C-alpha positions in Angstrom: 69.1 77.5 92.8 66.6 79.6 94.3 64.1 80.4 91.9 61.7 82.2 94.1 60.9 85.9 93.3 62.9 88.5 95.3 61.4 91.7 96.8 63.7 94.4 95.9 62.2 96.9 97.9 62.7 94.8 101.1 66.7 95.4 100.9 66.4 99.2 100.1 67.0 101.5 102.9 64.2 104.0 103.8 66.1 107.1 102.7 68.4 106.2 100.1 69.6 109.7 99.2 73.3 108.9 98.9 74.3 111.9 97.0 73.2 114.1 99.6 75.2 112.4 102.2 78.3 112.4 100.0 77.9 116.2 99.7 77.5 116.6 103.4 79.8 118.3 105.8 79.8 115.3 108.1 80.7 113.1 105.4 83.4 115.2 104.3 84.8 115.4 107.8 84.9 111.6 107.7 86.7 111.4 104.5 89.3 114.0 105.6 89.8 112.1 108.8 90.4 108.8 107.0 92.7 110.6 104.2 94.6 112.4 106.7 95.6 109.6 108.4 95.8 106.9 105.6 97.7 108.8 102.8 100.7 110.1 104.8 101.1 106.8 106.5 101.1 105.1 103.2 103.6 107.5 101.8 105.8 106.8 104.8 105.6 103.1 104.6 106.4 102.9 101.0 109.3 105.3 101.5 110.4 103.0 104.3 110.2 100.0 102.1 111.9 101.6 99.1 114.8 102.5 101.5 115.2 98.8 102.6 115.2 97.9 98.9 117.5 100.5 97.4 120.0 99.8 100.4 119.9 96.3 99.7 120.7 96.9 96.0 123.3 99.9 96.3 124.6 99.5 99.7 125.5 95.8 100.1 128.3 96.4 102.4 126.3 98.4 104.6 123.5 95.9 104.7 126.0 93.1 105.4 127.5 94.8 108.5 127.1 92.4 111.3 125.1 93.5 114.4 125.2 90.4 116.6 126.6 87.0 115.7 125.3 86.2 112.2 122.5 88.9 112.4 123.4 91.7 110.1 121.6 95.1 109.5 119.7 93.6 106.3 118.0 91.1 108.5 117.2 93.7 111.1 115.6 95.9 108.5 113.6 93.1 107.0 112.2 92.1 110.5 111.4 95.9 111.1 109.4 95.6 108.0 107.3 93.2 109.2 107.0 95.0 112.9 106.3 98.3 111.0 103.4 96.5 109.2 101.8 95.3 112.3 102.3 98.4 114.2 100.4 100.3 111.2 97.6 97.9 111.2 97.2 98.3 114.8 97.5 102.0 114.7 94.8 102.3 112.1 92.5 100.0 114.0 92.9 102.3 117.0 92.3 105.3 114.6 89.4 103.9 113.2 87.6 102.8 116.4 88.0 106.3 117.6 87.7 108.6 114.8 86.0 106.8 112.0 83.6 104.3 113.2 81.4 106.5 115.3 80.5 109.1 112.5 80.2 106.4 110.1 78.0 104.5 112.1 75.9 107.8 112.6 75.7 108.2 108.7 74.7 104.5 108.2 72.0 104.9 110.8 70.3 107.9 109.3 70.5 106.4 105.9 68.9 103.1 107.1 66.1 105.1 108.7 67.2 104.6 112.1 67.9 108.0 113.2 
């Protein structure tokens, strides 16, 4: 255990006016950019997931339809769920790098006194 006293002021940013930043237009634009991407995509993916579940429950005959050999529609949908998950993660990473990270870094820099 470290019993040495800690200097709280050393970890405090130079200008910690977080409420001012939260109310700024730049932060509002950053939140809108995140929400306009994340919320619709989340709703779409949840709808896609529940479609798979509901078809598995109520349309067993359809899901049991063979596509090739022993591969049926249910298996294709299940694999598509995984592929969709990875595609969304990749798409979000690209979106964040292009649209979210630069303004977030600028806000962080100003808060830490670097600007």
